[in-house]
C-alpha positions as CSV (number, residue, x, y, z in Angstrom):
1,X,-5.5,17.1,5.0
2,X,-7.2,16.4,1.7
3,X,-7.7,13.1,-0.1
4,X,-5.0,12.2,-2.6
5,X,-6.1,12.6,-6.2
6,X,-3.2,10.6,-7.5
7,X,0.1,9.1,-6.4
8,X,2.9,7.5,-8.3
9,X,4.2,4.0,-7.6
10,X,7.8,3.8,-8.6
11,X,10.5,1.2,-8.3
12,X,13.6,2.6,-6.5
13,X,15.6,-0.6,-7.1
14,X,17.7,1.0,-9.8
15,X,19.2,4.4,-10.6
16,X,16.6,4.9,-13.2
17,X,13.3,5.2,-11.4
18,X,10.4,3.6,-13.2
19,X,6.7,4.5,-12.8
20,X,4.7,1.3,-12.5
21,X,1.2,2.6,-12.0
22,X,-1.0,5.3,-10.5
23,X,-2.6,4.6,-7.1
24,X,-6.1,6.1,-6.9
25,X,-8.1,7.0,-3.8
26,X,-9.5,3.8,-2.2
27,X,-6.9,1.5,-3.7
28,X,-4.4,-0.3,-1.6
29,X,-0.7,-1.3,-1.9
30,X,1.7,-3.5,-0.1
31,X,-0.6,-6.5,0.3
32,X,1.9,-9.1,-0.6
33,X,4.2,-8.0,2.2
34,X,1.3,-8.7,4.7
35,X,-0.2,-11.8,3.2
36,X,2.9,-13.6,2.1
37,X,5.4,-12.0,4.5
38,X,7.5,-10.9,1.5
39,X,9.8,-8.0,1.6
40,X,8.4,-4.9,-0.2
41,X,9.1,-4.7,-3.9
42,X,8.8,-1.0,-4.4
43,X,8.1,2.4,-2.8
44,X,5.1,4.6,-2.9
45,X,5.8,8.3,-3.6
46,X,3.0,10.8,-3.0
47,X,2.9,13.8,-5.3
48,X,0.5,15.6,-2.9
49,X,-0.6,15.6,0.7
50,X,-2.5,12.4,1.6
51,X,-4.1,10.3,4.3
52,X,-3.1,6.7,4.8
53,X,-4.0,3.8,7.0
54,X,-1.4,1.2,8.1
55,X,-2.6,-2.3,8.4
56,X,-0.1,-4.7,10.0
57,X,-0.1,-8.5,9.6
58,X,-1.5,-8.8,13.2
59,X,-4.3,-6.4,12.3
60,X,-5.2,-8.4,9.2
61,X,-5.3,-11.7,11.1
62,X,-7.6,-10.2,13.8
63,X,-9.9,-8.7,11.1
64,X,-10.2,-12.1,9.3
65,X,-10.9,-13.9,12.6
66,X,-13.7,-11.4,13.4
67,X,-15.1,-11.4,9.9
68,X,-15.5,-15.2,9.5
69,X,-17.4,-15.7,12.8
70,X,-21.0,-16.8,12.3
């Protein structure tokens, strides 16, 4: 697989899809769903092949616990 050069973030909540922004390599999305336990507010649509990493709420809590240890 190759890194994604560009992906589109579109809102599928209506019949008329709307592009909200471009997501570039290294950027993240869906953080509010993890941090605030909110339902997702949109859908990511890749225009080319890509690699992603899924971070669950449990993963984030464990990462923060490890990161703040002195």
